[in-house]
All heavy atoms as a GROMACS GRO file, in nm:
protein
  608
    1MET      N    1  11.246   4.802   8.572
    1MET     CA    2  11.171   4.812   8.694
    1MET      C    3  11.046   4.897   8.674
    1MET      O    4  10.943   4.866   8.731
    1MET     CB    5  11.259   4.870   8.804
    1MET     CG    6  11.383   4.788   8.840
    1MET     SD    7  11.356   4.613   8.871
    1MET     CE    8  11.256   4.618   9.014
    2LYS      N    9  11.060   5.001   8.591
    2LYS     CA   10  10.943   5.086   8.567
    2LYS      C   11  10.834   5.008   8.494
    2LYS      O   12  10.717   5.019   8.528
    2LYS     CB   13  10.983   5.209   8.486
    2LYS     CG   14  11.063   5.308   8.566
    2LYS     CD   15  11.103   5.427   8.481
    2LYS     CE   16  11.192   5.521   8.560
    2LYS     NZ   17  11.238   5.634   8.480
    3ALA      N   18  10.875   4.930   8.393
    3ALA     CA   19  10.777   4.852   8.316
    3ALA      C   20  10.706   4.750   8.405
    3ALA      O   21  10.588   4.722   8.386
    3ALA     CB   22  10.845   4.784   8.199
    4ALA      N   23  10.778   4.695   8.500
    4ALA     CA   24  10.719   4.596   8.592
    4ALA      C   25  10.646   4.664   8.708
    4ALA      O   26  10.585   4.596   8.790
    4ALA     CB   27  10.828   4.505   8.645
    5LYS      N   28  10.656   4.797   8.714
    5LYS     CA   29  10.594   4.875   8.822
    5LYS      C   30  10.638   4.824   8.960
    5LYS      O   31  10.559   4.807   9.051
    5LYS     CB   32  10.442   4.874   8.810
    5LYS     CG   33  10.396   4.943   8.683
    5LYS     CD   34  10.248   4.946   8.671
    5LYS     CE   35  10.211   5.015   8.540
    5LYS     NZ   36  10.069   5.014   8.515
    6THR      N   37  10.768   4.800   8.968
    6THR     CA   38  10.829   4.751   9.091
    6THR      C   39  10.912   4.864   9.151
    6THR      O   40  10.998   4.920   9.083
    6THR     CB   41  10.919   4.630   9.062
    6THR    OG1   42  10.840   4.529   9.001
    6THR    CG2   43  10.983   4.577   9.187
    7PRO      N   44  10.890   4.898   9.276
    7PRO     CA   45  10.972   5.003   9.337
    7PRO      C   46  11.117   4.958   9.350
    7PRO      O   47  11.144   4.840   9.371
    7PRO     CB   48  10.908   5.025   9.474
    7PRO     CG   49  10.828   4.904   9.501
    7PRO     CD   50  10.793   4.842   9.370
    8TRP      N   51  11.207   5.052   9.336
    8TRP     CA   52  11.350   5.020   9.344
    8TRP      C   53  11.417   5.124   9.431
    8TRP      O   54  11.402   5.244   9.409
    8TRP     CB   55  11.412   5.019   9.206
    8TRP     CG   56  11.552   4.969   9.207
    8TRP    CD1   57  11.666   5.045   9.202
    8TRP    CD2   58  11.596   4.834   9.215
    8TRP    NE1   59  11.777   4.964   9.205
    8TRP    CE2   60  11.737   4.833   9.213
    8TRP    CE3   61  11.529   4.712   9.224
    8TRP    CZ2   62  11.811   4.717   9.220
    8TRP    CZ3   63  11.604   4.597   9.230
    8TRP    CH2   64  11.742   4.601   9.228
    9LYS      N   65  11.493   5.079   9.528
    9LYS     CA   66  11.566   5.170   9.616
    9LYS      C   67  11.705   5.194   9.557
    9LYS      O   68  11.774   5.098   9.522
    9LYS     CB   69  11.577   5.108   9.755
    9LYS     CG   70  11.650   5.197   9.852
    9LYS     CD   71  11.650   5.139   9.992
    9LYS     CE   72  11.732   5.228  10.080
    9LYS     NZ   73  11.670   5.260  10.204
   10ASP      N   74  11.745   5.320   9.547
   10ASP     CA   75  11.881   5.351   9.501
   10ASP      C   76  11.982   5.281   9.590
   10ASP      O   77  11.971   5.284   9.713
   10ASP     CB   78  11.906   5.502   9.503
   10ASP     CG   79  11.832   5.574   9.392
   10ASP    OD1   80  11.795   5.510   9.292
   10ASP    OD2   81  11.810   5.696   9.406
   11ASN      N   82  12.079   5.216   9.529
   11ASN     CA   83  12.185   5.143   9.600
   11ASN      C   84  12.130   5.028   9.685
   11ASN      O   85  12.196   4.984   9.779
   11ASN     CB   86  12.270   5.236   9.687
   11ASN     CG   87  12.352   5.330   9.604
   11ASN    OD1   88  12.415   5.289   9.506
   11ASN    ND2   89  12.351   5.458   9.640
   12GLY      N   90  12.011   4.980   9.653
   12GLY     CA   91  11.950   4.873   9.730
   12GLY      C   92  12.034   4.747   9.734
   12GLY      O   93  12.047   4.684   9.841
   13LEU      N   94  12.091   4.709   9.621
   13LEU     CA   95  12.173   4.588   9.620
   13LEU      C   96  12.302   4.610   9.697
   13LEU      O   97  12.351   4.518   9.764
   13LEU     CB   98  12.203   4.545   9.476
   13LEU     CG   99  12.085   4.487   9.400
   13LEU    CD1  100  12.123   4.456   9.256
   13LEU    CD2  101  12.030   4.364   9.469
   14ARG      N  102  12.357   4.730   9.693
   14ARG     CA  103  12.478   4.760   9.770
   14ARG      C  104  12.448   4.748   9.920
   14ARG      O  105  12.523   4.685   9.995
   14ARG     CB  106  12.528   4.900   9.735
   14ARG     CG  107  12.644   4.947   9.822
   14ARG     CD  108  12.682   5.092   9.785
   14ARG     NE  109  12.771   5.149   9.883
   14ARG     CZ  110  12.900   5.122   9.895
   14ARG    NH1  111  12.955   5.035   9.814
   14ARG    NH2  112  12.973   5.180   9.987
   15HIS      N  113  12.338   4.810   9.963
   15HIS     CA  114  12.301   4.804  10.104
   15HIS      C  115  12.275   4.659  10.147
   15HIS      O  116  12.316   4.618  10.256
   15HIS     CB  117  12.178   4.890  10.132
   15HIS     CG  118  12.199   5.036  10.111
   15HIS    ND1  119  12.300   5.107  10.174
   15HIS    CD2  120  12.133   5.126  10.034
   15HIS    CE1  121  12.294   5.234  10.137
   15HIS    NE2  122  12.194   5.248  10.052
   16SER      N  123  12.208   4.585  10.061
   16SER     CA  124  12.180   4.444  10.093
   16SER      C  125  12.309   4.366  10.104
   16SER      O  126  12.327   4.288  10.199
   16SER     CB  127  12.090   4.382   9.987
   16SER     OG  128  11.963   4.442   9.989
   17PHE      N  129  12.400   4.385  10.008
   17PHE     CA  130  12.526   4.312  10.013
   17PHE      C  131  12.599   4.340  10.145
   17PHE      O  132  12.645   4.247  10.212
   17PHE     CB  133  12.619   4.350   9.897
   17PHE     CG  134  12.757   4.294   9.913
   17PHE    CD1  135  12.784   4.161   9.885
   17PHE    CD2  136  12.860   4.372   9.962
   17PHE    CE1  137  12.911   4.107   9.903
   17PHE    CE2  138  12.988   4.320   9.981
   17PHE     CZ  139  13.012   4.187   9.951
   18ILE      N  140  12.609   4.466  10.182
   18ILE     CA  141  12.682   4.502  10.304
   18ILE      C  142  12.614   4.440  10.426
   18ILE      O  143  12.681   4.382  10.512
   18ILE     CB  144  12.694   4.655  10.318
   18ILE    CG1  145  12.779   4.711  10.202
   18ILE    CG2  146  12.756   4.692  10.452
   18ILE    CD1  147  12.776   4.862  10.191
   19SER      N  148  12.483   4.449  10.434
   19SER     CA  149  12.410   4.394  10.548
   19SER      C  150  12.428   4.243  10.559
   19SER      O  151  12.461   4.190  10.667
   19SER     CB  152  12.260   4.424  10.536
   19SER     OG  153  12.237   4.563  10.537
   20TYR      N  154  12.409   4.173  10.449
   20TYR     CA  155  12.417   4.027  10.452
   20TYR      C  156  12.561   3.979  10.464
   20TYR      O  157  12.589   3.880  10.531
   20TYR     CB  158  12.350   3.967  10.328
   20TYR     CG  159  12.200   3.975  10.336
   20TYR    CD1  160  12.129   4.079  10.275
   20TYR    CD2  161  12.128   3.880  10.406
   20TYR    CE1  162  11.992   4.086  10.283
   20TYR    CE2  163  11.988   3.887  10.415
   20TYR     CZ  164  11.922   3.989  10.353
   20TYR     OH  165  11.786   3.997  10.363
   21ARG      N  166  12.654   4.049  10.403
   21ARG     CA  167  12.795   4.011  10.413
   21ARG      C  168  12.845   4.026  10.557
   21ARG      O  169  12.916   3.940  10.609
   21ARG     CB  170  12.880   4.096  10.318
   21ARG     CG  171  13.026   4.063  10.316
   21ARG     CD  172  13.054   3.932  10.250
   21ARG     NE  173  13.198   3.919  10.232
   21ARG     CZ  174  13.263   3.805  10.235
   21ARG    NH1  175  13.198   3.691  10.248
   21ARG    NH2  176  13.392   3.802  10.221
   22LEU      N  177  12.807   4.136  10.622
   22LEU     CA  178  12.847   4.157  10.761
   22LEU      C  179  12.790   4.048  10.851
   22LEU      O  180  12.860   3.994  10.936
   22LEU     CB  181  12.804   4.295  10.810
   22LEU     CG  182  12.848   4.333  10.950
   22LEU    CD1  183  13.000   4.330  10.963
   22LEU    CD2  184  12.796   4.472  10.986
   23ALA      N  185  12.664   4.011  10.828
   23ALA     CA  186  12.604   3.903  10.907
   23ALA      C  187  12.673   3.770  10.880
   23ALA      O  188  12.686   3.687  10.969
   23ALA     CB  189  12.455   3.892  10.875
   24ASN      N  190  12.720   3.754  10.758
   24ASN     CA  191  12.782   3.628  10.717
   24ASN      C  192  12.922   3.610  10.776
   24ASN      O  193  12.953   3.505  10.830
   24ASN     CB  194  12.787   3.620  10.565
   24ASN     CG  195  12.824   3.484  10.513
   24ASN    OD1  196  12.796   3.383  10.575
   24ASN    ND2  197  12.886   3.481  10.398
   25ILE      N  198  13.006   3.713  10.766
   25ILE     CA  199  13.147   3.696  10.808
   25ILE      C  200  13.180   3.762  10.942
   25ILE      O  201  13.288   3.739  10.996
   25ILE     CB  202  13.245   3.742  10.700
   25ILE    CG1  203  13.240   3.894  10.678
   25ILE    CG2  204  13.221   3.668  10.570
   25ILE    CD1  205  13.354   3.945  10.592
   26GLN      N  206  13.091   3.847  10.992
   26GLN     CA  207  13.110   3.910  11.124
   26GLN      C  208  13.244   3.985  11.133
   26GLN      O  209  13.313   3.976  11.234
   26GLN     CB  210  13.103   3.804  11.235
   26GLN     CG  211  12.971   3.730  11.242
   26GLN     CD  212  12.858   3.815  11.295
   26GLN    OE1  213  12.870   3.872  11.402
   26GLN    NE2  214  12.751   3.824  11.220
   27ASN      N  215  13.279   4.057  11.027
   27ASN     CA  216  13.406   4.129  11.024
   27ASN      C  217  13.384   4.263  10.953
   27ASN      O  218  13.390   4.271  10.830
   27ASN     CB  219  13.511   4.045  10.950
   27ASN     CG  220  13.649   4.107  10.952
   27ASN    OD1  221  13.663   4.229  10.960
   27ASN    ND2  222  13.750   4.024  10.944
   28ALA      N  223  13.359   4.368  11.032
   28ALA     CA  224  13.327   4.499  10.974
   28ALA      C  225  13.443   4.554  10.892
   28ALA      O  226  13.421   4.620  10.790
   28ALA     CB  227  13.289   4.597  11.084
   29ALA      N  228  13.566   4.529  10.933
   29ALA     CA  229  13.682   4.580  10.858
   29ALA      C  230  13.689   4.517  10.720
   29ALA      O  231  13.714   4.586  10.620
   29ALA     CB  232  13.811   4.554  10.935
   30GLN      N  233  13.666   4.387  10.710
   30GLN     CA  234  13.669   4.319  10.581
   30GLN      C  235  13.556   4.367  10.491
   30GLN      O  236  13.575   4.394  10.373
   30GLN     CB  237  13.661   4.167  10.599
   30GLN     CG  238  13.660   4.089  10.469
   30GLN     CD  239  13.788   4.101  10.391
   30GLN    OE1  240  13.895   4.106  10.448
   30GLN    NE2  241  13.776   4.108  10.260
   31VAL      N  242  13.436   4.378  10.546
   31VAL     CA  243  13.321   4.424  10.469
   31VAL      C  244  13.344   4.568  10.422
   31VAL      O  245  13.314   4.602  10.308
   31VAL     CB  246  13.191   4.412  10.550
   31VAL    CG1  247  13.074   4.473  10.476
   31VAL    CG2  248  13.162   4.265  10.582
   32ALA      N  249  13.400   4.651  10.508
   32ALA     CA  250  13.429   4.790  10.471
   32ALA      C  251  13.527   4.794  10.355
   32ALA      O  252  13.509   4.873  10.261
   32ALA     CB  253  13.485   4.866  10.591
   33LEU      N  254  13.628   4.711  10.358
   33LEU     CA  255  13.726   4.705  10.249
   33LEU      C  256  13.658   4.663  10.119
   33LEU      O  257  13.679   4.724  10.014
   33LEU     CB  258  13.837   4.606  10.285
   33LEU     CG  259  13.948   4.589  10.182
   33LEU    CD1  260  14.026   4.718  10.164
   33LEU    CD2  261  14.041   4.476  10.223
   34GLU      N  262  13.574   4.562  10.126
   34GLU     CA  263  13.504   4.514  10.007
   34GLU      C  264  13.405   4.616   9.952
   34GLU      O  265  13.385   4.626   9.832
   34GLU     CB  266  13.430   4.384  10.040
   34GLU     CG  267  13.521   4.269  10.072
   34GLU     CD  268  13.451   4.147  10.126
   34GLU    OE1  269  13.328   4.150  10.150
   34GLU    OE2  270  13.520   4.046  10.145
   35ALA      N  271  13.344   4.693  10.042
   35ALA     CA  272  13.241   4.789  10.001
   35ALA      C  273  13.295   4.928   9.973
   35ALA      O  274  13.222   5.015   9.926
   35ALA     CB  275  13.133   4.797  10.109
   36GLY      N  276  13.422   4.951  10.005
   36GLY     CA  277  13.478   5.084   9.985
   36GLY      C  278  13.423   5.183  10.086
   36GLY      O  279  13.387   5.296  10.051
   37ASN      N  280  13.416   5.140  10.208
   37ASN     CA  281  13.359   5.221  10.315
   37ASN      C  282  13.450   5.212  10.436
   37ASN      O  283  13.546   5.138  10.436
   37ASN     CB  284  13.220   5.166  10.350
   37ASN     CG  285  13.117   5.274  10.365
   37ASN    OD1  286  13.150   5.385  10.400
   37ASN    ND2  287  12.993   5.241  10.337
   38SER      N  288  13.418   5.283  10.541
   38SER     CA  289  13.496   5.273  10.664
   38SER      C  290  13.432   5.169  10.756
   38SER      O  291  13.309   5.151  10.754
   38SER     CB  292  13.502   5.407  10.737
   38SER     OG  293  13.375   5.438  10.793
   39PRO      N  294  13.512   5.101  10.837
   39PRO     CA  295  13.455   5.006  10.932
   39PRO      C  296  13.354   5.072  11.026
   39PRO      O  297  13.252   5.011  11.059
   39PRO     CB  298  13.577   4.954  11.009
   39PRO     CG  299  13.691   4.971  10.914
   39PRO     CD  300  13.659   5.096  10.837
   40ALA      N  301  13.379   5.196  11.066
   40ALA     CA  302  13.286   5.266  11.154
   40ALA      C  303  13.150   5.285  11.087
   40ALA      O  304  13.045   5.267  11.150
   40ALA     CB  305  13.343   5.401  11.197
   41MET      N  306  13.150   5.320  10.959
   41MET     CA  307  13.025   5.341  10.886
   41MET      C  308  12.950   5.208  10.869
   41MET      O  309  12.828   5.203  10.889
   41MET     CB  310  13.054   5.401  10.748
   41MET     CG  311  12.931   5.442  10.673
   41MET     SD  312  12.844   5.580  10.748
   41MET     CE  313  12.953   5.714  10.713
   42VAL      N  314  13.023   5.103  10.837
   42VAL     CA  315  12.961   4.971  10.823
   42VAL      C  316  12.901   4.928  10.956
   42VAL      O  317  12.786   4.883  10.963
   42VAL     CB  318  13.063   4.867  10.772
   42VAL    CG1  319  13.009   4.726  10.784
   42VAL    CG2  320  13.101   4.897  10.627
   43PHE      N  321  12.977   4.943  11.063
   43PHE     CA  322  12.931   4.902  11.195
   43PHE      C  323  12.809   4.984  11.237
   43PHE      O  324  12.712   4.930  11.291
   43PHE     CB  325  13.045   4.917  11.296
   43PHE     CG  326  13.023   4.842  11.423
   43PHE    CD1  327  13.044   4.706  11.430
   43PHE    CD2  328  12.982   4.909  11.537
   43PHE    CE1  329  13.022   4.635  11.548
   43PHE    CE2  330  12.961   4.840  11.656
   43PHE     CZ  331  12.981   4.703  11.661
   44LYS      N  332  12.812   5.113  11.210
   44LYS     CA  333  12.704   5.202  11.252
   44LYS      C  334  12.572   5.173  11.178
   44LYS      O  335  12.466   5.171  11.239
   44LYS     CB  336  12.744   5.348  11.228
   44LYS     CG  337  12.638   5.449  11.262
   44LYS     CD  338  12.686   5.590  11.237
   44LYS     CE  339  12.577   5.692  11.265
   44LYS     NZ  340  12.620   5.828  11.236
   45HIS      N  341  12.581   5.150  11.047
   45HIS     CA  342  12.459   5.141  10.966
   45HIS      C  343  12.411   4.999  10.937
   45HIS      O  344  12.295   4.980  10.899
   45HIS     CB  345  12.478   5.215  10.834
   45HIS     CG  346  12.488   5.363  10.852
   45HIS    ND1  347  12.380   5.443  10.880
   45HIS    CD2  348  12.596   5.444  10.848
   45HIS    CE1  349  12.420   5.568  10.891
   45HIS    NE2  350  12.551   5.572  10.873
   46TYR      N  351  12.498   4.900  10.947
   46TYR     CA  352  12.460   4.767  10.900
   46TYR      C  353  12.467   4.658  11.007
   46TYR      O  354  12.429   4.544  10.981
   46TYR     CB  355  12.550   4.728  10.782
   46TYR     CG  356  12.536   4.823  10.667
   46TYR    CD1  357  12.630   4.923  10.645
   46TYR    CD2  358  12.427   4.816  10.580
   46TYR    CE1  359  12.616   5.012  10.540
   46TYR    CE2  360  12.412   4.905  10.475
   46TYR     CZ  361  12.508   5.002  10.455
   46TYR     OH  362  12.493   5.090  10.352
   47ARG      N  363  12.514   4.689  11.124
   47ARG     CA  364  12.527   4.590  11.231
   47ARG      C  365  12.390   4.548  11.283
   47ARG      O  366  12.301   4.630  11.302
   47ARG     CB  367  12.610   4.648  11.346
   47ARG     CG  368  12.638   4.554  11.459
   47ARG     CD  369  12.727   4.620  11.561
   47ARG     NE  370  12.666   4.736  11.622
   47ARG     CZ  371  12.600   4.732  11.737
   47ARG    NH1  372  12.589   4.621  11.803
   47ARG    NH2  373  12.546   4.842  11.786
   48GLU      N  374  12.373   4.420  11.303
   48GLU     CA  375  12.252   4.361  11.362
   48GLU      C  376  12.125   4.385  11.281
   48GLU      O  377  12.015   4.382  11.336
   48GLU     CB  378  12.234   4.408  11.506
   48GLU     CG  379  12.346   4.364  11.597
   48GLU     CD  380  12.329   4.408  11.741
   48GLU    OE1  381  12.235   4.483  11.772
   48GLU    OE2  382  12.411   4.366  11.823
   49ILE      N  383  12.137   4.408  11.152
   49ILE     CA  384  12.018   4.422  11.067
   49ILE      C  385  11.973   4.284  11.018
   49ILE      O  386  11.854   4.258  11.007
   49ILE     CB  387  12.048   4.515  10.947
   49ILE    CG1  388  12.072   4.656  10.996
   49ILE    CG2  389  11.936   4.511  10.845
   49ILE    CD1  390  12.110   4.755  10.889
   50VAL      N  391  12.070   4.198  10.991
   50VAL     CA  392  12.043   4.066  10.934
   50VAL      C  393  12.104   3.959  11.024
   50VAL      O  394  12.215   3.976  11.075
   50VAL     CB  395  12.104   4.056  10.792
   50VAL    CG1  396  12.087   3.918  10.735
   50VAL    CG2  397  12.043   4.160  10.700
   51ARG      N  398  12.034   3.851  11.040
   51ARG     CA  399  12.087   3.737  11.117
   51ARG      C  400  12.173   3.648  11.027
   51ARG      O  401  12.148   3.640  10.907
   51ARG     CB  402  11.973   3.656  11.177
   51ARG     CG  403  11.890   3.736  11.275
   51ARG     CD  404  11.809   3.644  11.363
   51ARG     NE  405  11.727   3.718  11.456
   51ARG     CZ  406  11.769   3.764  11.573
   51ARG    NH1  407  11.893   3.747  11.610
   51ARG    NH2  408  11.688   3.830  11.653
   52PRO      N  409  12.274   3.582  11.084
   52PRO     CA  410  12.363   3.498  11.003
   52PRO      C  411  12.290   3.392  10.920
   52PRO      O  412  12.328   3.367  10.805
   52PRO     CB  413  12.455   3.434  11.107
   52PRO     CG  414  12.461   3.536  11.216
   52PRO     CD  415  12.322   3.593  11.222
   53ALA      N  416  12.187   3.330  10.971
   53ALA     CA  417  12.114   3.228  10.895
   53ALA      C  418  12.050   3.288  10.770
   53ALA      O  419  12.049   3.226  10.663
   53ALA     CB  420  12.008   3.161  10.982
   54ALA      N  421  11.998   3.410  10.782
   54ALA     CA  422  11.939   3.477  10.667
   54ALA      C  423  12.047   3.512  10.563
   54ALA      O  424  12.021   3.507  10.442
   54ALA     CB  425  11.865   3.604  10.710
   55ALA      N  426  12.166   3.544  10.611
   55ALA     CA  427  12.276   3.575  10.519
   55ALA      C  428  12.314   3.453  10.436
   55ALA      O  429  12.340   3.464  10.316
   55ALA     CB  430  12.398   3.626  10.596
   56LEU      N  431  12.318   3.336  10.499
   56LEU     CA  432  12.348   3.214  10.424
   56LEU      C  433  12.244   3.189  10.315
   56LEU      O  434  12.278   3.152  10.202
   56LEU     CB  435  12.356   3.095  10.519
   56LEU     CG  436  12.472   3.094  10.617
   56LEU    CD1  437  12.460   2.977  10.714
   56LEU    CD2  438  12.605   3.089  10.542
   57THR      N  439  12.119   3.212  10.348
   57THR     CA  440  12.012   3.196  10.249
   57THR      C  441  12.028   3.296  10.135
   57THR      O  442  12.015   3.263  10.017
   57THR     CB  443  11.875   3.212  10.316
   57THR    OG1  444  11.862   3.115  10.419
   57THR    CG2  445  11.761   3.196  10.217
   58TRP      N  446  12.058   3.422  10.168
   58TRP     CA  447  12.070   3.528  10.068
   58TRP      C  448  12.184   3.498   9.970
   58TRP      O  449  12.168   3.512   9.850
   58TRP     CB  450  12.093   3.662  10.138
   58TRP     CG  451  12.072   3.782  10.052
   58TRP    CD1  452  11.953   3.841  10.020
   58TRP    CD2  453  12.174   3.860   9.986
   58TRP    NE1  454  11.975   3.950   9.940
   58TRP    CE2  455  12.108   3.965   9.917
   58TRP    CE3  456  12.312   3.852   9.979
   58TRP    CZ2  457  12.177   4.059   9.844
   58TRP    CZ3  458  12.380   3.947   9.905
   58TRP    CH2  459  12.313   4.048   9.838
   59PHE      N  460  12.299   3.454  10.024
   59PHE     CA  461  12.413   3.427   9.937
   59PHE      C  462  12.398   3.296   9.860
   59PHE      O  463  12.474   3.269   9.767
   59PHE     CB  464  12.544   3.429  10.016
   59PHE     CG  465  12.595   3.568  10.040
   59PHE    CD1  466  12.589   3.624  10.167
   59PHE    CD2  467  12.646   3.644   9.938
   59PHE    CE1  468  12.634   3.753  10.189
   59PHE    CE2  469  12.690   3.773   9.958
   59PHE     CZ  470  12.685   3.828  10.085
   60ALA      N  471  12.302   3.213   9.896
   60ALA     CA  472  12.277   3.088   9.823
   60ALA      C  473  12.188   3.109   9.701
   60ALA      O  474  12.173   3.019   9.619
   60ALA     CB  475  12.214   2.985   9.917
   61ILE      N  476  12.130   3.227   9.689
   61ILE     CA  477  12.044   3.255   9.573
   61ILE      C  478  12.131   3.261   9.448
   61ILE      O  479  12.229   3.335   9.442
   61ILE     CB  480  11.968   3.388   9.592
   61ILE    CG1  481  11.874   3.379   9.711
   61ILE    CG2  482  11.891   3.425   9.465
   61ILE    CD1  483  11.811   3.511   9.750
   62ALA      N  484  12.093   3.182   9.350
   62ALA     CA  485  12.168   3.178   9.224
   62ALA      C  486  12.074   3.134   9.113
   62ALA      O  487  11.977   3.062   9.137
   62ALA     CB  488  12.285   3.080   9.235
   63PRO      N  489  12.104   3.176   8.991
   63PRO     CA  490  12.020   3.131   8.880
   63PRO      C  491  12.037   2.980   8.859
   63PRO      O  492  12.138   2.921   8.897
   63PRO     CB  493  12.073   3.210   8.760
   63PRO     CG  494  12.208   3.255   8.800
   63PRO     CD  495  12.211   3.263   8.948
   64GLU      N  496  11.938   2.920   8.797
   64GLU     CA  497  11.947   2.778   8.765
   64GLU      C  498  12.059   2.756   8.664
   64GLU      O  499  12.085   2.842   8.580
   64GLU     CB  500  11.815   2.728   8.706
   64GLU     CG  501  11.701   2.727   8.806
   64GLU     CD  502  11.572   2.676   8.745
   64GLU    OE1  503  11.577   2.611   8.638
   64GLU    OE2  504  11.467   2.703   8.803
   65GLN      N  505  12.124   2.641   8.674
   65GLN     CA  506  12.230   2.608   8.579
   65GLN      C  507  12.167   2.556   8.450
   65GLN      O  508  12.090   2.460   8.454
   65GLN     CB  509  12.323   2.500   8.637
   65GLN     CG  510  12.415   2.550   8.743
   65GLN     CD  511  12.526   2.639   8.686
   65GLN    OE1  512  12.556   2.638   8.569
   65GLN    NE2  513  12.586   2.717   8.772
   66PRO      N  514  12.200   2.616   8.335
   66PRO     CA  515  12.150   2.563   8.208
   66PRO      C  516  12.205   2.421   8.186
   66PRO      O  517  12.316   2.389   8.230
   66PRO     CB  518  12.205   2.659   8.103
   66PRO     CG  519  12.241   2.782   8.180
   66PRO     CD  520  12.276   2.738   8.318
   67ALA      N  521  12.129   2.339   8.118
   67ALA     CA  522  12.168   2.200   8.095
   67ALA      C  523  12.293   2.188   8.008
   67ALA      O  524  12.364   2.088   8.014
   67ALA     CB  525  12.053   2.124   8.031
   68ASN      N  526  12.323   2.290   7.928
   68ASN     CA  527  12.437   2.280   7.837
   68ASN      C  528  12.567   2.334   7.897
   68ASN      O  529  12.666   2.351   7.826
   68ASN     CB  530  12.407   2.353   7.706
   68ASN     CG  531  12.385   2.502   7.725
   68ASN    OD1  532  12.362   2.548   7.836
   68ASN    ND2  533  12.390   2.577   7.617
   69ILE      N  534  12.569   2.361   8.026
   69ILE     CA  535  12.690   2.409   8.094
   69ILE      C  536  12.750   2.292   8.171
   69ILE      O  537  12.683   2.226   8.249
   69ILE     CB  538  12.660   2.524   8.191
   69ILE    CG1  539  12.596   2.641   8.118
   69ILE    CG2  540  12.785   2.566   8.267
   69ILE    CD1  541  12.687   2.710   8.018
   70VAL      N  542  12.879   2.267   8.147
   70VAL     CA  543  12.948   2.159   8.215
   70VAL      C  544  13.040   2.220   8.320
   70VAL      O  545  13.122   2.306   8.289
   70VAL     CB  546  13.031   2.075   8.115
   70VAL    CG1  547  13.109   1.967   8.187
   70VAL    CG2  548  12.941   2.017   8.008
   71LYS      N  549  13.026   2.177   8.444
   71LYS     CA  550  13.113   2.227   8.551
   71LYS      C  551  13.246   2.154   8.544
   71LYS      O  552  13.249   2.032   8.532
   71LYS     CB  553  13.049   2.206   8.688
   71LYS     CG  554  12.937   2.299   8.718
   71LYS     CD  555  12.894   2.284   8.862
   71LYS     CE  556  12.789   2.387   8.896
   71LYS     NZ  557  12.753   2.380   9.039
   72LEU      N  558  13.353   2.229   8.553
   72LEU     CA  559  13.486   2.170   8.555
   72LEU      C  560  13.524   2.139   8.699
   72LEU      O  561  13.484   2.210   8.791
   72LEU     CB  562  13.587   2.267   8.493
   72LEU     CG  563  13.564   2.300   8.345
   72LEU    CD1  564  13.661   2.407   8.300
   72LEU    CD2  565  13.576   2.176   8.260
   73PRO      N  566  13.603   2.036   8.719
   73PRO     CA  567  13.646   2.005   8.856
   73PRO      C  568  13.737   2.114   8.910
   73PRO      O  569  13.811   2.177   8.834
   73PRO     CB  570  13.720   1.872   8.842
   73PRO     CG  571  13.757   1.863   8.698
   73PRO     CD  572  13.657   1.943   8.621
   74LYS      N  573  13.730   2.136   9.040
   74LYS     CA  574  13.815   2.235   9.104
   74LYS      C  575  13.956   2.181   9.115
   74LYS      O  576  13.976   2.062   9.143
   74LYS     CB  577  13.763   2.272   9.244
   74LYS     CG  578  13.634   2.348   9.239
   74LYS     CD  579  13.591   2.389   9.378
   74LYS     CE  580  13.462   2.469   9.370
   74LYS     NZ  581  13.419   2.513   9.502
   75LEU      N  582  14.054   2.268   9.093
   75LEU     CA  583  14.193   2.228   9.107
   75LEU      C  584  14.231   2.222   9.255
   75LEU      O  585  14.186   2.305   9.334
   75LEU     CB  586  14.284   2.327   9.036
   75LEU     CG  587  14.268   2.334   8.884
   75LEU    CD1  588  14.356   2.446   8.828
   75LEU    CD2  589  14.303   2.202   8.819
   76LYS      N  590  14.311   2.126   9.290
   76LYS     CA  591  14.358   2.117   9.427
   76LYS      C  592  14.471   2.216   9.447
   76LYS      O  593  14.553   2.237   9.359
   76LYS     CB  594  14.407   1.975   9.456
   76LYS     CG  595  14.296   1.874   9.456
   76LYS     CD  596  14.348   1.736   9.489
   76LYS     CE  597  14.234   1.635   9.487
   76LYS     NZ  598  14.280   1.501   9.518
   77ALA      N  599  14.472   2.279   9.564
   77ALA     CA  600  14.577   2.376   9.595
   77ALA      C  601  14.711   2.305   9.605
   77ALA      O  602  14.721   2.194   9.654
   77ALA     CB  603  14.545   2.448   9.725
   78ALA      N  604  14.814   2.373   9.558
   78ALA     CA  605  14.949   2.314   9.562
   78ALA      C  606  15.010   2.321   9.698
   78ALA      O  607  14.984   2.396   9.782
   78ALA     CB  608  15.039   2.385   9.462
   0.00000   0.00000   0.00000
């Protein structure tokens, strides 16, 4: 980040995950469990920061699939 001269916020990805995850699943208790935080803290600091549509876009970000990677079919649940 220093070489690219790009500012970086400490725990920025953690804060983003919590904000977007809460908008995505609308369950502060679940997000708190995943983030290692309390539901009250998640609700207080991350509620209503991100809209659900933006969360879907954020979680859809992924690197391109290399051409030499073959996806295996998903197994059906028993």
